[in-house]
VEXDREN-2710 file (C-alpha; in Angstrom, 1 decimal):
% VEXDREN-2710
k/r/px/py/pz
1/MET/79.5/111.1/169.4
2/LYS/78.5/107.5/170.1
3/ARG/75.2/106.2/168.9
4/ALA/74.3/105.8/172.6
5/GLY/73.7/109.5/172.7
6/TRP/70.8/109.1/170.3
7/GLN/69.1/106.7/172.6
8/ARG/68.0/109.5/174.9
9/ILE/65.2/111.7/173.7
10/VAL/66.6/115.0/172.5
11/LEU/64.5/118.1/172.8
12/LEU/65.4/121.6/171.7
13/ARG/64.5/124.7/173.7
14/SER/60.9/125.8/173.3
15/SER/62.3/129.2/172.4
16/GLY/63.2/127.9/169.0
17/THR/67.0/127.6/169.2
18/SER/68.2/126.7/165.8
19/THR/71.0/124.3/164.9
20/ARG/71.9/125.8/161.6
21/GLY/74.7/128.0/162.8
22/LEU/76.2/125.3/165.0
23/GLY/77.9/123.2/162.4
24/GLY/75.5/120.4/162.9
25/HIS/75.7/120.5/166.7
26/LEU/72.5/120.0/168.5
27/VAL/72.0/122.1/171.6
28/SER/69.4/120.7/174.0
29/PRO/68.8/121.4/177.7
30/ARG/67.1/119.1/180.1
31/TYR/63.5/119.7/180.3
32/GLY/61.4/119.5/183.4
33/ARG/58.0/118.0/183.6
34/THR/55.4/118.0/186.4
35/GLU/54.7/114.7/188.0
36/PRO/51.5/113.4/186.3
37/THR/48.6/112.3/188.4
38/ARG/48.5/108.5/188.7
39/GLY/45.4/106.9/187.3
40/ARG/45.1/109.3/184.3
41/SER/45.1/107.5/181.0
42/ARG/45.6/108.6/177.4
43/TRP/43.4/105.9/176.0
44/SER/40.1/104.3/176.7
45/THR/40.1/101.4/179.1
46/LYS/36.3/101.0/179.4
47/HIS/35.4/97.4/179.0
48/PRO/32.2/95.7/180.1
49/ALA/32.4/93.4/183.0
50/ILE/32.2/89.7/182.2
51/LEU/30.9/88.4/185.5
52/GLY/28.8/89.9/188.2
53/THR/30.4/90.3/191.6
54/GLN/28.2/87.6/193.0
55/HIS/30.2/85.0/191.0
56/PHE/33.7/86.1/192.1
57/ARG/35.4/83.5/194.1
58/PRO/38.6/84.6/195.9
59/PHE/41.8/82.6/195.6
60/SER/43.0/83.8/198.9
61/THR/42.7/81.4/201.8
62/GLY/42.8/84.0/204.5
63/PRO/41.0/87.2/205.3
64/LEU/41.3/90.2/203.0
65/ARG/44.0/92.7/203.9
66/GLN/46.0/95.5/202.4
67/TYR/49.7/94.9/202.0
68/THR/52.2/97.7/202.6
69/GLU/55.9/98.1/202.7
70/ASP/55.8/97.6/206.5
71/ASP/54.8/93.9/206.1
72/GLY/58.3/92.8/207.1
73/GLU/57.9/89.1/206.4
74/ASP/61.0/87.5/205.1
75/ASP/60.3/85.3/202.2
76/ALA/63.7/83.7/201.6
77/GLY/64.7/82.3/198.3
78/THR/67.4/82.7/195.7
79/TYR/66.6/86.4/195.5
80/SER/67.0/89.1/198.1
81/GLU/64.4/91.4/199.4
82/ALA/66.5/94.4/198.3
83/ASP/66.8/93.0/194.7
84/TYR/64.2/94.7/192.5
85/GLU/65.0/92.3/189.6
86/HIS/62.4/89.8/190.6
87/ALA/60.4/88.1/188.0
88/VAL/57.0/89.4/189.0
89/ILE/55.0/91.4/186.4
90/SER/51.3/91.8/186.0
91/THR/49.4/88.9/184.5
92/PHE/47.6/91.5/182.5
93/ASP/50.8/92.7/180.9
94/LEU/51.9/89.2/180.0
95/PHE/48.4/88.4/178.7
96/SER/47.4/91.5/176.8
97/ILE/44.8/92.1/174.1
98/GLY/46.2/93.1/170.7
99/ILE/46.0/92.6/167.0
100/GLY/47.9/90.3/164.7
101/PRO/50.0/89.1/163.2
102/SER/53.0/89.6/165.6
103/SER/53.4/90.9/169.1
104/SER/57.0/92.1/168.5
105/HIS/56.5/93.4/165.0
106/THR/52.9/94.7/165.2
107/VAL/51.7/95.2/168.7
108/GLY/55.1/96.5/169.9
109/PRO/55.6/99.1/167.1
110/MET/52.0/100.4/167.6
111/ARG/52.7/100.8/171.3
112/ALA/56.1/102.5/170.5
113/GLY/54.4/105.1/168.3
114/ASN/51.9/105.8/171.1
115/ILE/54.7/106.4/173.6
116/PHE/56.6/108.7/171.3
117/VAL/53.6/110.9/170.6
118/ALA/52.6/110.9/174.2
119/ASP/56.2/112.2/175.1
120/LEU/55.9/114.9/172.5
121/VAL/52.6/116.0/174.0
122/GLU/54.0/116.0/177.5
123/ALA/56.9/118.1/176.3
124/ASN/54.6/120.5/174.6
125/LEU/56.3/119.9/171.2
126/LEU/53.6/118.2/169.1
127/HIS/52.3/121.5/167.8
128/ARG/55.7/122.4/166.4
129/VAL/56.2/119.1/164.5
130/HIS/56.3/119.6/160.7
131/LYS/57.9/116.4/159.6
132/ILE/58.7/112.9/160.9
133/ARG/61.2/110.3/159.9
134/VAL/60.8/106.7/160.8
135/SER/63.5/104.0/160.6
136/ILE/63.3/100.3/161.5
137/TYR/66.2/98.0/161.9
138/GLY/67.4/94.4/162.1
139/SER/64.7/91.7/162.4
140/LEU/62.0/94.4/162.5
141/ALA/63.0/95.5/159.0
142/LEU/63.8/92.0/157.6
143/THR/60.3/90.6/158.3
144/GLY/58.4/93.8/159.0
145/GLU/56.5/93.9/155.7
146/GLY/55.0/90.4/156.2
147/HIS/54.3/91.2/159.9
148/MET/52.4/94.5/159.0
149/THR/54.9/96.6/160.9
150/PRO/54.5/99.8/158.9
151/SER/50.8/100.0/159.3
152/ALA/51.0/99.3/163.0
153/LEU/53.7/101.8/163.7
154/LEU/52.0/104.6/161.7
155/LEU/48.6/103.9/163.4
156/GLY/50.5/104.0/166.7
157/LEU/51.8/107.5/165.8
158/GLU/48.1/108.4/165.3
159/SER/47.6/107.1/168.9
160/ALA/45.4/104.2/168.0
161/ASP/44.9/101.9/171.0
162/VAL/46.2/98.4/170.2
163/GLU/43.5/96.8/172.5
164/THR/40.5/98.6/171.1
165/VAL/41.3/99.7/167.5
166/ASP/39.1/98.3/164.8
167/THR/41.1/95.6/163.1
168/SER/39.5/96.3/159.7
169/TYR/40.4/100.0/160.1
170/VAL/44.2/99.5/160.3
171/PRO/44.8/98.4/156.7
172/LYS/42.3/100.9/155.3
173/ARG/43.9/103.8/157.1
174/PHE/47.4/102.6/156.1
175/ILE/46.4/102.7/152.4
176/GLU/44.9/106.2/153.0
177/ILE/48.1/107.5/154.6
178/LYS/50.2/106.3/151.7
179/SER/47.8/107.7/149.1
180/THR/47.1/111.1/150.7
181/LYS/50.7/111.5/152.0
182/LYS/49.3/112.8/155.3
183/LEU/49.8/111.5/158.9
184/PHE/47.7/112.7/161.8
185/LEU/50.0/112.6/164.9
186/GLY/48.0/112.1/168.1
187/ARG/44.7/111.7/166.3
188/GLY/43.4/109.3/169.0
189/LEU/44.5/111.2/172.1
190/PRO/41.6/112.1/174.3
191/GLY/41.1/115.8/174.7
192/HIS/43.8/116.6/172.1
193/LYS/43.3/117.5/168.5
194/GLY/46.7/116.2/167.3
195/LYS/48.7/117.5/164.4
196/GLU/48.4/116.6/160.8
197/ILE/51.7/116.6/158.9
198/ALA/53.0/115.7/155.4
199/PHE/54.3/112.2/155.3
200/ASP/55.7/110.5/152.2
201/TYR/55.8/106.8/153.0
202/GLU/58.4/106.0/150.2
203/ARG/60.7/108.7/151.5
204/ASP/60.1/109.1/155.2
205/PHE/59.7/105.4/156.2
206/ILE/63.2/103.9/156.0
207/TRP/64.0/100.1/156.0
208/GLU/67.5/99.5/157.5
209/TRP/67.8/95.9/156.5
210/ALA/71.6/95.7/157.0
211/LYS/71.8/97.5/160.4
212/LYS/70.6/97.0/163.9
213/LEU/70.5/99.2/167.0
214/PRO/72.1/98.3/170.3
215/LEU/70.3/96.1/172.9
216/HIS/67.9/94.4/170.5
217/SER/67.3/93.5/166.9
218/ASN/63.8/94.8/166.8
219/GLY/64.8/98.5/166.9
220/MET/63.0/101.7/165.8
221/ARG/64.3/105.2/165.5
222/LEU/61.8/108.1/165.4
223/MET/62.8/111.7/164.6
224/VAL/60.7/114.8/164.3
225/PHE/61.6/118.2/162.8
226/ASP/60.1/121.7/162.8
227/ALA/59.2/123.8/159.8
228/GLU/62.8/125.1/159.4
229/GLY/64.1/121.5/159.3
230/ASP/65.6/121.6/162.8
231/MET/65.3/118.4/164.8
232/LEU/62.9/118.7/167.7
233/ALA/63.2/115.2/169.2
234/THR/64.4/111.7/168.6
235/ASN/64.2/108.5/170.4
236/ASP/64.9/104.7/169.9
237/PHE/62.5/102.0/170.9
238/PHE/63.0/98.2/171.1
239/SER/60.2/95.7/170.7
240/VAL/61.4/92.9/173.0
241/GLY/58.6/90.4/172.5
242/GLY/55.1/89.8/173.8
243/GLY/54.2/93.4/173.0
244/PHE/56.6/94.9/175.5
245/VAL/58.5/98.0/174.3
246/VAL/61.7/99.3/175.8
247/ASN/61.9/103.1/175.7
248/GLY/65.5/104.0/174.7
249/ALA/65.3/107.3/176.7
250/LEU/64.9/105.2/179.9
251/SER/67.5/102.5/179.1
252/ASN/70.1/101.5/181.7
253/ASN/72.6/100.3/179.1
254/ALA/72.9/102.1/175.8
255/ALA/76.7/101.9/175.3
256/ALA/76.8/99.3/172.5
257/ASN/77.2/100.3/168.9
258/SER/75.1/99.4/165.9
259/GLU/76.2/96.5/163.9
260/ASP/75.7/95.3/160.3
261/LEU/73.7/92.3/159.5
262/ALA/75.3/90.9/156.4
263/PRO/73.2/88.6/154.1
264/PRO/74.2/85.0/154.0
265/ASP/76.7/83.7/151.5
266/ASN/76.1/81.1/148.9
267/ASN/76.4/78.3/151.5
268/GLY/73.7/79.8/153.6
269/SER/76.1/81.0/156.3
270/SER/76.9/84.6/157.3
271/GLU/80.3/85.1/158.6
272/GLU/79.8/88.9/158.7
273/SER/76.5/88.8/160.7
274/HIS/76.6/88.8/164.4
275/ASP/74.4/87.5/167.1
276/LEU/71.6/89.8/168.2
277/ALA/72.8/89.7/171.8
278/THR/76.2/91.2/171.1
279/GLN/76.4/92.7/174.6
280/ASP/77.2/90.7/177.6
281/SER/74.2/88.4/177.6
282/GLY/74.6/87.8/181.3
283/HIS/73.1/91.3/181.8
284/HIS/69.9/90.4/180.2
285/PRO/67.3/91.5/180.9
286/ALA/68.4/94.0/183.5
287/ASP/70.2/96.1/180.9
288/LEU/67.0/96.6/179.0
289/THR/65.4/98.4/181.8
290/GLU/62.4/100.3/182.8
291/ASN/59.4/99.5/180.6
292/MET/60.8/96.0/179.9
293/PHE/58.2/94.9/182.5
294/TYR/55.1/96.9/181.9
295/LYS/53.0/98.1/178.9
296/GLU/51.6/101.4/180.1
297/ILE/52.1/104.3/177.6
298/ARG/53.1/106.7/180.4
299/ARG/55.7/105.9/183.0
300/ALA/53.6/107.4/185.8
301/ASP/50.8/104.9/185.1
302/ALA/53.0/101.8/185.8
303/ALA/53.2/100.0/189.1
304/GLY/56.0/101.5/191.2
305/ASP/57.8/98.2/191.7
306/ARG/58.5/98.0/188.0
307/LYS/60.0/101.5/187.5
308/THR/63.6/100.5/188.0
309/GLY/65.2/102.2/185.1
310/LEU/66.6/105.7/184.6
311/GLY/64.4/108.7/184.4
312/ILE/64.5/110.6/181.1
313/LYS/67.8/112.5/181.0
314/LEU/68.4/114.8/178.1
315/LEU/71.6/115.9/176.4
316/ASP/72.9/119.4/177.0
317/GLY/74.8/119.1/173.7
318/ALA/74.9/116.7/170.9
319/SER/76.0/116.5/167.3
320/VAL/74.6/114.7/164.3
321/SER/76.0/114.1/160.9
322/ASP/74.0/113.7/157.8
323/GLU/74.6/110.0/157.8
324/LEU/73.8/109.6/161.5
325/GLY/77.3/108.3/162.1
326/LEU/77.5/109.4/165.7
327/GLU/80.7/110.2/167.5
328/SER/80.9/111.2/171.2
329/THR/83.1/113.9/172.8
330/GLY/82.1/112.9/176.3
331/ASN/79.6/111.2/178.4
332/ALA/76.6/110.1/176.3
333/LEU/74.4/111.1/179.2
334/SER/75.9/114.4/179.9
335/THR/73.7/116.7/181.9
336/ALA/74.1/120.0/183.6
337/SER/75.4/119.9/187.2
338/THR/73.4/122.8/188.5
339/GLY/71.1/120.6/190.5
340/PRO/68.7/117.6/190.1
341/THR/66.0/117.8/187.5
342/ASP/62.4/117.1/188.1
343/ILE/62.9/113.7/186.6
344/GLU/65.8/112.9/188.9
345/ALA/63.8/114.1/191.9
346/GLU/61.0/111.9/190.8
347/GLY/63.4/109.0/190.6
348/ALA/64.6/109.7/194.1
349/ARG/61.1/109.6/195.4
350/THR/60.4/106.2/193.8
351/SER/63.8/104.7/194.6
352/GLY/62.2/102.4/197.1
353/PRO/59.1/101.1/195.5
354/ARG/56.6/98.8/197.1
355/GLN/57.4/95.1/196.3
356/PRO/54.7/92.7/195.2
357/ARG/53.3/90.5/198.1
358/TYR/55.2/87.4/197.0
359/PRO/58.3/88.4/194.9
360/PHE/60.0/85.4/193.2
361/ARG/62.9/85.3/190.8
362/ASP/63.0/81.7/189.7
363/ALA/61.1/78.5/189.9
364/ALA/62.9/77.5/193.1
365/SER/61.9/80.6/195.0
366/LEU/58.3/80.3/193.6
367/LEU/58.0/76.8/195.0
368/HIS/59.5/77.9/198.3
369/LEU/56.9/80.6/198.7
370/CYS/54.1/78.2/197.8
371/HIS/55.2/75.8/200.5
372/LYS/55.9/78.4/203.1
373/HIS/52.5/80.1/202.8
374/ASN/50.5/76.9/201.8
375/LEU/49.4/78.4/198.5
376/THR/49.0/77.1/195.0
377/ILE/50.8/78.9/192.2
378/ALA/47.6/80.5/191.1
379/GLN/46.7/81.7/194.6
380/LEU/50.2/83.3/194.9
381/VAL/49.9/85.2/191.6
382/PHE/46.4/86.2/192.6
383/GLU/47.7/87.8/195.8
384/ASN/50.4/89.6/193.8
385/GLU/47.8/91.1/191.5
386/LYS/45.9/92.4/194.5
387/SER/49.2/94.0/195.8
388/HIS/49.4/95.8/192.4
389/GLY/46.3/97.7/193.4
390/ASN/43.6/95.5/191.8
391/SER/40.6/94.4/193.8
392/GLU/39.4/90.8/193.6
393/GLU/36.6/91.8/191.4
394/GLU/38.9/93.6/189.0
395/VAL/41.3/90.7/188.8
396/TYR/38.4/88.3/188.0
397/ARG/36.9/90.7/185.5
398/LYS/40.2/91.1/183.7
399/LEU/40.9/87.4/183.6
400/PHE/37.5/86.6/182.2
401/ARG/37.8/89.4/179.6
402/ILE/41.1/87.8/178.4
403/TRP/39.4/84.4/178.2
404/ARG/36.5/86.0/176.3
405/VAL/38.8/87.4/173.6
406/MET/40.6/84.1/173.4
407/ASP/37.3/82.3/172.8
408/GLU/36.2/84.9/170.3
409/SER/39.4/84.5/168.3
410/ILE/38.7/80.7/168.1
411/LEU/35.1/81.4/167.0
412/GLU/36.3/83.9/164.3
413/GLY/38.7/81.3/162.9
414/VAL/36.3/78.4/162.7
415/GLN/33.5/80.5/161.2
416/ALA/35.6/81.9/158.3
417/PRO/34.5/80.9/154.8
418/LEU/35.8/77.5/153.7
419/ASP/37.4/78.7/150.5
420/SER/39.1/81.8/152.0
421/THR/42.9/82.5/152.0
422/LEU/45.1/84.4/154.4
423/PRO/46.6/87.7/153.3
424/GLY/50.2/87.7/152.0
425/SER/52.2/86.3/149.2
426/LEU/51.8/82.6/150.3
427/LYS/48.0/82.7/149.6
428/LEU/47.6/80.0/152.3
429/HIS/44.2/78.5/152.6
430/ARG/42.4/78.5/155.9
431/ARG/42.0/75.1/157.4
432/ALA/40.3/75.7/160.7
433/PRO/36.8/76.0/159.2
434/ALA/37.1/72.5/157.5
435/LEU/38.6/71.0/160.6
436/TYR/35.8/72.3/162.8
437/ARG/33.1/71.2/160.4
438/ARG/34.6/67.7/160.3
439/LEU/34.5/67.6/164.1
440/THR/30.9/68.8/164.3
441/ARG/29.3/66.9/161.4
442/GLY/26.2/65.0/162.3
443/LEU/25.0/67.9/164.5
444/TYR/21.8/69.6/163.5
445/PRO/23.3/73.1/162.7
446/SER/25.3/71.7/159.8
447/HIS/22.1/69.9/158.4
448/THR/20.2/73.1/158.7
449/GLN/22.9/75.0/156.9
450/GLY/22.8/72.4/154.1
451/ALA/19.0/72.5/153.8
452/GLN/19.0/76.3/153.4
453/ASP/21.1/76.0/150.2
454/VAL/18.6/73.5/148.5
455/ASP/16.6/74.5/145.5
456/PRO/13.2/72.8/146.0
457/ALA/12.5/73.1/142.3
458/GLY/15.8/71.6/141.3
459/THR/16.0/68.3/139.5
460/LEU/18.7/65.7/139.4
461/PRO/19.9/63.7/136.4
462/SER/18.6/60.1/136.5
463/ASN/22.1/58.7/136.4
464/THR/23.2/60.3/139.7
465/PRO/23.9/58.1/142.7
466/ASN/21.1/59.7/144.6
467/ALA/18.5/59.6/141.8
468/SER/16.1/57.4/143.8
469/LEU/15.9/59.9/146.7
470/PRO/13.4/62.8/146.9
471/HIS/14.7/65.8/144.9
472/ALA/15.3/68.1/147.9
473/THR/16.9/65.3/150.0
474/ALA/19.1/64.1/147.2
475/ALA/20.3/67.7/146.4
476/MET/21.2/68.2/150.1
477/VAL/23.1/65.0/150.3
478/THR/25.0/65.7/147.1
479/GLN/25.9/69.2/148.3
480/THR/26.9/67.9/151.7
481/HIS/29.2/65.3/150.1
482/ASN/30.8/67.9/147.8
483/ARG/31.3/70.5/150.6
484/THR/34.9/70.8/151.8
485/GLY/35.3/69.3/155.2
486/MET/32.1/67.2/155.1
487/ARG/31.8/63.5/154.6
488/ARG/32.4/62.5/151.0
489/ALA/30.8/59.8/148.9
490/PRO/32.5/56.4/149.0
491/ARG/35.2/56.1/146.5
492/VAL/35.8/53.1/144.2
493/HIS/39.5/52.1/144.1
494/GLY/40.3/50.4/140.8
495/ALA/38.1/48.0/138.9
496/LEU/35.8/45.6/140.7
497/ASP/37.6/42.6/139.3
498/HIS/41.0/43.8/140.2
499/PRO/42.8/41.0/142.1
500/ILE/44.4/43.3/144.7
501/PRO/42.5/46.5/145.1
502/PRO/44.5/49.4/146.6
503/PRO/43.5/49.9/150.3
504/PRO/41.5/53.1/150.9
505/LYS/43.0/55.9/152.9
506/ARG/42.1/55.8/156.5
507/ARG/42.5/58.3/159.3
508/THR/42.8/57.3/162.9
509/THR/40.7/59.5/165.1
510/PHE/42.0/61.1/168.3
511/PRO/39.2/63.5/169.5
512/ALA/41.4/65.4/171.9
513/MET/44.1/66.0/169.3
514/ASP/41.5/67.0/166.7
515/TYR/39.9/69.6/168.9
516/LEU/43.2/71.0/170.1
517/THR/44.4/71.2/166.5
518/ALA/41.2/73.0/165.3
519/TYR/41.3/75.5/168.2
520/ALA/45.0/76.3/167.8
521/ILE/44.9/76.7/164.1
522/ALA/41.7/78.8/164.3
523/VAL/43.4/81.3/166.6
524/ASN/46.6/81.6/164.5
525/GLU/44.6/82.0/161.3
526/THR/42.7/84.9/163.0
527/ASN/46.1/86.3/164.0
528/ALA/47.6/85.9/160.6
529/ALA/44.7/87.8/159.1
530/GLY/45.3/90.7/161.5
531/GLY/42.4/89.9/163.8
532/ARG/42.1/90.6/167.5
533/ILE/43.8/88.0/169.7
534/VAL/45.5/87.8/173.1
535/THR/49.3/87.7/173.2
536/ALA/49.9/84.5/175.1
537/PRO/52.7/85.3/175.6
538/THR/53.3/86.3/172.0
539/ASN/51.2/86.5/168.9
540/GLY/53.2/83.9/167.0
541/ALA/52.3/81.4/169.7
542/ALA/48.9/82.8/170.5
543/GLY/47.0/79.6/169.7
544/ILE/48.5/77.2/172.2
545/ILE/47.2/78.5/175.5
546/PRO/43.6/79.3/174.2
547/ALA/43.4/75.9/172.6
548/VAL/44.4/74.0/175.7
549/LEU/42.2/76.2/177.9
550/LYS/39.2/75.8/175.5
551/TYR/39.6/72.0/175.6
552/THR/39.9/72.1/179.4
553/ILE/36.7/74.1/179.8
554/GLU/34.7/72.2/177.2
555/PHE/35.6/68.6/178.0
556/ILE/37.3/68.4/181.4
557/SER/36.3/71.1/183.8
558/ASP/33.3/70.8/186.1
559/ASP/33.7/74.5/187.2
560/PRO/34.9/77.0/184.6
561/GLU/34.7/79.9/187.0
562/ARG/37.4/78.2/189.0
563/ASP/39.5/76.7/186.2
564/VAL/39.8/79.8/183.9
565/PRO/41.5/81.9/186.6
566/THR/43.6/78.9/187.8
567/PHE/44.8/78.2/184.3
568/LEU/45.6/81.8/183.4
569/LEU/47.3/82.7/186.7
570/THR/49.4/79.6/186.7
571/ALA/50.4/80.1/183.1
572/ALA/51.3/83.7/183.9
573/ALA/53.7/82.7/186.7
574/ILE/55.5/80.3/184.4
575/GLY/55.7/83.0/181.7
576/MET/57.2/85.5/184.2
577/LEU/60.1/83.1/184.8
578/TYR/60.9/82.9/181.1
579/LYS/60.7/86.7/180.7
580/ARG/63.1/87.2/183.6
581/GLY/65.5/84.3/183.1
582/ALA/65.6/83.9/179.3
583/THR/63.4/85.7/176.6
584/ILE/60.0/85.6/175.0
585/SER/61.3/87.2/171.8
586/ALA/61.8/85.2/168.6
587/ALA/64.4/87.8/167.6
588/GLU/66.5/86.7/170.6
589/GLY/65.7/83.0/171.0
590/GLY/64.0/81.8/167.8
591/CYS/60.7/79.9/167.9
592/MET/61.6/78.2/171.2
593/ALA/61.0/81.7/172.8
594/GLU/57.5/81.7/171.5
595/VAL/56.0/78.3/170.8
596/GLY/58.4/76.6/173.3
597/VAL/57.5/79.1/176.1
598/ALA/53.7/78.9/175.3
599/CYS/53.9/75.1/175.3
600/SER/55.6/75.2/178.7
601/MET/53.0/77.7/180.1
602/ALA/50.1/75.6/178.8
603/ALA/51.5/72.4/180.2
604/GLY/51.9/73.7/183.7
605/ALA/48.5/75.4/183.6
606/PHE/46.7/72.3/182.4
607/ALA/48.4/70.3/185.2
608/ALA/47.3/72.8/187.7
609/CYS/43.7/72.5/186.6
610/MET/44.0/68.7/186.9
611/GLY/44.9/69.2/190.6
612/ALA/48.7/68.9/190.4
613/SER/51.0/70.0/193.1
614/PRO/53.3/73.0/192.5
615/GLU/56.2/70.5/192.0
616/ALA/54.2/68.6/189.3
617/VAL/53.3/71.9/187.7
618/GLU/56.9/72.8/187.5
619/GLN/57.8/69.4/186.0
620/ALA/55.1/69.8/183.4
621/ALA/56.4/73.2/182.4
622/GLU/60.0/71.9/182.3
623/ILE/59.0/69.0/180.0
624/GLY/57.1/71.5/177.8
625/ILE/60.2/73.6/177.1
626/GLU/62.9/70.9/177.2
627/HIS/61.7/69.3/173.9
628/ASN/61.4/72.7/172.2
629/LEU/65.0/73.8/172.8
630/GLY/66.7/74.9/169.6
631/LEU/63.4/75.5/167.7
632/THR/64.2/78.1/165.0
633/CYS/62.1/81.0/163.7
634/ASP/62.3/81.0/160.0
635/PRO/58.9/82.2/158.7
636/ILE/58.4/81.7/154.9
637/GLY/58.0/85.0/153.2
638/GLY/58.3/86.8/156.5
639/LEU/54.7/85.9/157.3
640/VAL/53.4/84.5/160.5
641/GLN/51.8/81.6/158.7
642/ALA/54.2/78.8/157.7
643/PRO/55.4/77.0/159.8
644/CYS/53.9/79.1/162.6
645/ILE/50.3/78.0/162.4
646/GLU/51.0/74.3/162.4
647/ARG/53.5/74.6/165.2
648/ASN/50.8/76.0/167.4
649/ALA/48.7/72.9/166.9
650/LEU/51.6/70.6/167.7
651/GLY/52.5/72.8/170.7
652/ALA/49.0/72.5/172.1
653/ILE/49.2/68.7/171.8
654/LYS/52.7/68.6/173.2
655/ALA/51.5/70.7/176.2
656/ILE/48.8/68.1/177.1
657/SER/51.3/65.3/176.7
658/SER/53.8/67.1/178.9
659/ALA/51.2/67.6/181.7
660/ASN/50.1/64.0/181.5
661/LEU/53.6/62.7/181.7
662/ALA/54.3/64.9/184.8
663/LEU/51.1/63.8/186.5
664/SER/51.9/60.2/186.0
665/SER/55.5/60.6/187.3
666/GLU/56.6/60.4/190.9
667/THR/57.1/63.9/192.3
668/GLY/60.7/64.9/192.9
669/THR/62.3/62.2/190.7
670/GLN/63.0/64.4/187.7
671/LYS/66.6/65.2/187.0
672/VAL/66.1/68.4/185.0
673/ARG/64.4/71.2/186.9
674/LEU/62.6/74.2/185.3
675/ASP/65.4/76.6/186.3
676/ASP/67.9/74.3/184.5
677/ALA/65.8/74.3/181.4
678/ILE/65.4/78.1/181.4
679/ARG/69.2/78.5/181.7
680/ALA/69.7/76.0/178.9
681/MET/67.2/78.0/176.8
682/ARG/69.2/81.2/177.5
683/LEU/72.5/79.5/176.4
684/THR/70.8/78.0/173.4
685/ALA/69.5/81.4/172.3
686/ARG/72.9/82.9/172.7
687/GLY/74.5/80.2/170.5
688/MET/71.9/80.3/167.7
689/ARG/72.9/82.1/164.6
690/ASN/71.1/85.3/163.6
691/GLU/69.6/83.7/160.5
692/PHE/67.3/81.6/162.6
693/LYS/66.0/84.4/164.8
694/GLU/63.0/85.8/162.9
695/THR/65.1/87.2/160.1
696/SER/63.9/84.8/157.3
697/LEU/67.5/84.5/156.1
698/SER/67.8/80.7/156.3
699/GLY/65.9/77.5/157.1
700/LEU/62.5/77.1/155.6
701/ALA/62.4/80.7/154.6
702/THR/65.1/80.1/152.0
703/SER/64.5/76.5/151.1
704/VAL/60.9/76.8/150.2
705/PRO/60.3/78.5/146.8
706/LEU/57.6/81.1/146.9
707/HIS/56.9/81.1/143.2
708/ILE/55.7/84.7/143.3
709/PRO/54.9/85.9/139.7
710/VAL/57.0/88.7/138.4
711/SER/55.9/90.8/135.5
712/VAL/58.6/91.7/133.1
713/PRO/57.9/94.6/130.8
714/ASP/58.5/94.1/127.1
715/CYS/61.6/95.8/125.8
END
């Protein structure tokens, strides 16, 4: 049986049919499920409103109305109205709140665990689970330890909500799971007690470093067994970047076979390893399906226009060998022909979902819609959010909640202790606190902080440089000069009678660059420490958009309530184009899929806040990505720290430069359009070797010595 058969969730009859007498053949009928009620949720979504309704300012230029399928207005573009593969997704799926350090290796696995347990509950199988086996593949395995993948995946199986989970609880609970060898499946499900099972991390969590599953390098395989050792269910999940997870049971294309990822040879090359996109890359992302475009745990909770994949179709018969070497004797999706299942009937009912108000597929169709309806890009996206069922108040509330989390992630980064280090083998020192103190020196809070540390009874030696000052003042000055990030005492370079004294080090000051650098590094240090951030559009590039938006609000904007929604909605539209036309996953496109895309989004959004036309916004976004093409993802030690943190600072600066260049150029004179750059990005990603796609198998990851101490026992 082909491996494709294992990409469909396999459930045994609830009557307890055993596989022991079948020679390893797994017998499984289709199972029916009642159609869940829309609006029900398995996790808490209660969040306080950020603004009162009196502050909401609608983006729409016309009267409010409800859009239905009968609005037969023909918005021509490069797409067709019957083509459901438009680029539109919800802004609140592209910008989602999560935890660090990685959207694909942390947020995605936690969401995958939630989905798997939710499916078990819906199939009424959770109470029968006695054992679980977890396997991770490809890039997910190669860099998963540094990205905290195991803790995220196991907490997801306990139904922890990635948006609301206490970030300090995750590592503590992970240690507890390993020490007690107990896992509480579905622990966080409302109204459900869950099921505690035995779980030996060293035995039941498997790292498949040399293998990958079809469709994507970030693959996970989850299997559960009953008390007799018979398999109850199995499914594959793929974390495709930005926190999006593809459910293997709903995949449109699962015919590809697993491949080996061989380690590089002595010359740093890998003739045996293959590109992650081994399938026909022209099918991407349509072949990845279904929940490629939404982040709800349950399919019924997603917007109808995004449910374009297959329903869950189960195998009537399957076989499995001890080594999971799967061979197929027929169609991998074989089902009984006695009639349509409940799932198939549901698919038939939703075969014609309601489209968003303004569906666009690429930048050309987006600009066409803006001109045809006399809307800005932000106004167009705002109307699409309303067509998803959100009221104006809900859209604004969610946007400002996203901005609040972004701002809090900056604050957490700059307020960290000066001498603190980030977790992981690199022991990287935090730089955001010192950068921020240097920017804010001379302000009274810093003097107050210095005065609080003074010992009034302290005395100074008479030979100190400040001996003539009052004791308290001199102590404060000395401590201020010695504090990291504060102004230091003047240095003497050489002897006073030296004929040519060496020139002192000087540093040119660019306030905009300094603030952007401090903001971006602060967010990414918060992310690297496992803190709460916003995927924008990924965690590895989470510092660029908050940094540019923070600088815009603090130093440029005269109306934050207007510019925050304008910035986020414009950036979301640009991000949708990359998700549809290329990728936002470093495992597919290297760092250009993360930092490059975020830089492009921030550039276009900043230009929009500066009053740019849609064409100028497109040009700014194009410049932002054009000069990031080919950027590799080779994190040292598999950690989202070096070079990731510094790249965010440079990406934020490059975004401002890209926007200013577009604003100073004559509209319509550029030779490279955004759609051209996105196509080039897709081709570049296809041509990049696997070692440079978040595998830490080459580049900086192998050229920088880690110098990790190794204890060798005495013989």
